[in-house]
N, C-alpha and C positions, 0 to 999 in steps of 0.2 A: 604543583608537583611538577617534576623532570618525567621527562619520557623515560619510561623505564627499559632497560636492557632485554626486550624481548625478540622470540624467533618469528619469522615467517616463511614461507614459502621461496626458495630462493628465485624462483619464475612465478610471475603472475602476468595477466592481461587487465587492461583497464578500458572501459567500453562508454563512453556518455555521448549519445547521437544527438540529444534534442538541443536547439538551440533555445535560450531560457530568456523572456522577458519579462520584467517586475516592476510594477509600479501601480498603485491604487488608480484605477481608470484606463488601464492599458487597454484595455477590450477596445479604444478608441483606433486602435492601429490595426486593427484585425483587417479589413480592407486592404489595405497598403501590403500588408505582410502575406496574405494568401496571395494576393496579384504577383508579388513577387517570386511566388512557389508556383506559379503557371493555374491556380486555381480561377475559375470562372464562375461556375454554377455549382454553390453550396448545399448538402444536404447536413442538418443539423441534429445531433444525436443526443436525447435527454432523457429525463424520466418528468412524469405529470407531476410530481410534487414540485419539481424545483418550475415548471410552466405555472403552476397555480400558485406559487410564491411571487411570482412575477422576476424570478430571477435568471430565466433564460430570456424574457424580453431584453433585460438589458445589454445582453448579446446582440439579439435581434434587430434591435433600433441601430445599434452600430453597422451590422450588416446592409441593413436599407440604405443607411446613410453613404455606402462606399460604392465603389465600382462593381461590388459582386453581385449576382443574381442569386436569390433563396429559391433553393428549388423546392424544398420541406423541411418540416421539422417530425423527426421520428420520434415519440415521447412515448414508445412502449417499454422502456427498458425497467426491469425491477431490481430487488436486492440479488445481487449477484448477477456475473455475465452467463446467461443461460443459452445454451446450444440453440434451443427453438426460437430464442430472442434474436440471439445474433443471426441465423439463417432469413428471420422475416425484416431484419435490419438491411440485410443486403439485398433481399427483393426488392424492398424500398427504395435504396439507392439506385437500383437501376432503374425502376420504374420511372423516377421523377428525372431521369437523363443527369444526374448530377456527374462532376467530375474532380469534386475536393470534397471535404467534410471537415466539421467542426464539432468537436463533442464539449458539451458543458454538463460538468456534473461530477460525481466523487468516484469511486474506486467503481464500482459497476458499469457505471454509464461510460468511463474511458476504456476499460477492458472490452466492454460489448464493442465499441467503436475502433479497437484495435483489430479484433477479430473479425468484424463485418469488411474492414479494409484488406485483410488476408484473402477473403473469399472473393471480394472483386479484384484482386490481384491475380489470383490462382483460376478464375473463372468457374469455380465450384457454386454449388449451391446449398452444400450441407456441411456443416464446419466440423461434425462428430469424427469422421475419419483423419481430419486435421489434428484434431484434440487428442485423439488417441495416438498419433504420432510423436507427442509431445516437444519434440525438437524439429523446427520447420528451418533448416538453413541450408541445407541442400539445394543449388539452384534459384536461392532467394534472390528477389530482385526489389528494388525501390517500389513503393507502393503511391497510392494516389496522395496527392497533396492533403496534409492533416495537420489541423490547430489543434491544442485541447486547453481548455479552459476548468481547472479544479475547482470546485466549489467547498471542497472540504480540505482541512490540512492534516492528514494522515496516510494516505494509501501510496504517496509518490508514484503514481502509475504513469504521470505524465512524461517520467523520465526514465522509464524502464522497456526492456526489449522481451518483457513476458507479461503475460498477463494469467489470471486463474478464472477458468470457468467450471459452471456448475452441468455435471450432468443427472439432472432432475429423474431421469428413470435408476441410475445405479446409486442416487443419492450421493454422489463423490465429487469432490473438486480436483481438477486438473490443471496442472502448470504446463503451460504452453509457452515455448520462446520463438521469438522470429526474428532476424537483425536489423528489420526495418519497421515494426509494427509500431514503435513508439510514435508519437506525432513529429512532425517536423521542427515545429514551434510550439512550446508550453509557454503559454501566457499566464501569469502569476498574477492576478488582481483580487486582490484583500477584499473589495467591496463587494465580491461575489459570495463572500463567505457571511456577510453580517447577520444573513437571516437564519442562518443555522443553529437549531434548536440546542439549546446547552447539553444536552446529553450528547448529542451527536458530536458536537465540538471536543466534549471529553473524550470519546470513546475512540473517534477519530485521532486524537493527539496521542491516545496511548498506543494507537497502531502504529505512529511515527516512530514513537518512542522505542518500540519491541524491533522496528527496523533496526535504529541505530545500534542497540544494546547487542542483538544477536549479530550484527555485521561485525563487532569488535571482538567478540569472541568464537566467531564461525571458524572452521578449521579454514577456510578461506581467505581470513583476515589478513590484510597488508595496510602499509602506512598511510596512503592515500586515502583509503576506506576510514582508516581511523579517524584521520583529521576531520573530515566530513561528520563522520558520525559523533565525534566527542563534541564536536561545537554544536549539533543536531541536539544531544543532550544538555547541554547548558541553555540553548533557547528554549526549550520545550519546560524545564524545571522553572524556567522565569517567567515564560511566558501564557502558557497553557492555563493557570489558573486565572488569570487575569483576562483571557479571552472567554473563557467560561463565566466566569463573574460580569463582565463587564462587554456585551456582544460587539458594542459599537466602538471598541477601542481599537483602533485602526493600527495602531504601531503592535500590538498583540496578534491582531490579525494576520499583518505582515510577516512579522516574523516567525509565528507559527508555519505559514504556507512555505517560506523558506527552510525551516527544520526540516519539515516534511521532504522538500525536495534533497535537500543534502543527504537524508537518511537514506532516502530511496536511490541515490547514486551509489553509496554506500554497499546498502546490500544488494543492489542490482548487480555488482561485481563480483561480492562475498558470497552471496547466499546468505540465508536466515537460520534456523535451526530447529529445535523441537518446541520451542513455542507455536511456530507456523504450522507444524506438523499437527499438534494437536488440536490449535484452532480449527484448520481446515477441516478436520473431522467433524467439530462440533457444530461448524456452519454447514456443511454437507447434511448431516443425520439431522440435526437439530434446529438448523436455520438459524442460530446465534447470528448475530451480525460479527464481522470479522474483528473488527476492531475492538468488539467488546468481549468475545472470546479471546483475543491476545491479552488485554488487560487482566481478565481474572487469572489466566493460567502464567503470565510472565512472572511474578514474584516466584512461583513453586519450580519453575523450570529454572530460573535463576539460582535458588538455592542446592538443586539437584546439581548445575553445572559447575560449583566451586569447587575444581580439583587444581591440581599443583601447577598443572601446565598451564591454567588460565587464570591463576589467582592475580596476577598482575594487571592482567588485562581487565578485572572487575574491580581492581584497586583505581585505574584509569578511569572507570565509569563512575565510581562514587566521587571522584576527585572533580568531574564535570559535574556532577549533581549539586557541588557546593560544598559536600562533606570536607572538612577539615582533617585530611589524611595523614600530614606531617607526623611522625611519630608513632602512627597505628600500626601493629601487624598487618600484613595485605590480606589476611583471611578476615581477619576483624573487620578490615574496610571492606571486602566484599560483602559480608553480611550486612553492613550497615548500609550498602545500595539497596538490598533487598529490601530493607527496612523503610529507605527511602521512596522505594516504588508504592510500597503498601500505603505510607503516609500521603503521597500524590492522589492515588486511588480516592482516599478519602476526603481531601480538600477539593477534588473536582466532582464528588458524588456519584460516584460509579460502585456498582456490588462487588464485591469480592469473592461470590461463591457460586457454584453453579446451582445448588439448589432453587433460585428463584427462577429456572429454567425447565425446572421439573426432571434434571438428568438422574438416571438411578443410581443408587449407590450399592449397588451388588455387582459381584465380579460375572457373573452369566449374563444379565443385562448390559453390562460394559464392555461385552469382548466384541460386536461388530465396531464399536467407536475405536477401541484399543487396535483391530486389526486394520481398520482404513489408517490411523495416524503411522503404525509400524509400516505402511506402504507408501506413504507420501515422501515424495522427492527430496523435500527440504531436511528431513531428518538425518540425513545421511553429513550434512554439514552442522550437526550439534558438537559441541568439543567432547563430550562425554557420552559413550555407546549408550543406547537406550535398549533395554530389552522390554519385552512385553510387559512382564512382571512390573518395570519400571513405569511403563506408561499408564498401567493401571493405578499404581500408587500415586502418582500425580493427579488422575482424575480425582480420586477417593479425596487426596489432599485438599483439594479444591472446591469438594462437595459441601 
């Protein structure tokens, strides 16, 4: 289809800081690239699961073979970037006298490393006061040399200047931004994703799809993000089922990594919307993995957001999904996009209901979840205003 006549804000900014290197085996360049950034003694941040799976060793071997000195490995990162783990990571970095960092992992690892680097740069010991500020732009300066190796194709944290951290005491996810927190270089090596279990491949891929769709319909949508996000949708619909079915398919793994990065560059400039707000609350209170929470809520929020002002944007989304939209009424095309998402969830074997996580289905029990979602910073970018009653209805629909 032709790009339709659609409006966007006449003024917008575009930021995309990290340099991206892509190739199967690109990790071999880590020593040279880090030395070019001025790093010599590297601390590696990761999680124990990736250590046990042998994925981290694939990067460590290249570090040992390079001019870099390995200061140590911090593998205590858990699901979600937790403030207490961030603080421990900064203490570790200082204790081993590191002067640069490498993150090897998914969104939780990469967001933790971002926050650790901010603490190192600020000289602070506790990330909580910084997280409470949310926007850390005033007086911000470049941070220690930082390279990221994503091991999932979904979060796109390797290319965004924001992170989501979990306050385990308040049971809330906090979005924090900093102009230099993203890595200096994002190394996309699909060989590092081959050992990813099918279920995690599926829901991290749906996370990337959510980023792309919400970027396109966001109140901050603009043409540069449209281009990246629409192509990300094309790649995800083509290659996510292949990556889930055939984990060793390097073409599918590679295209999924690229789709994830493209979708993240899109939403990193336009923000997301209601899906993310509702998913953050589900993760904060009930611990549902972020990509899976997004996957469950995505079709429900999409259907809610089909409004006149955004219907042509949903039609573009349907076209990118491979739906023949020629001659189709825009609203019918938008509704077809919602059904296509449900079909993809079935194809990749993901649940489509919150019942599997014992989420309550009564109004009173859901109220804390509703209030947390309503206070989320991303909800303001949703194309249709969400009342608390709307949020409650969407949770009930997904149950």
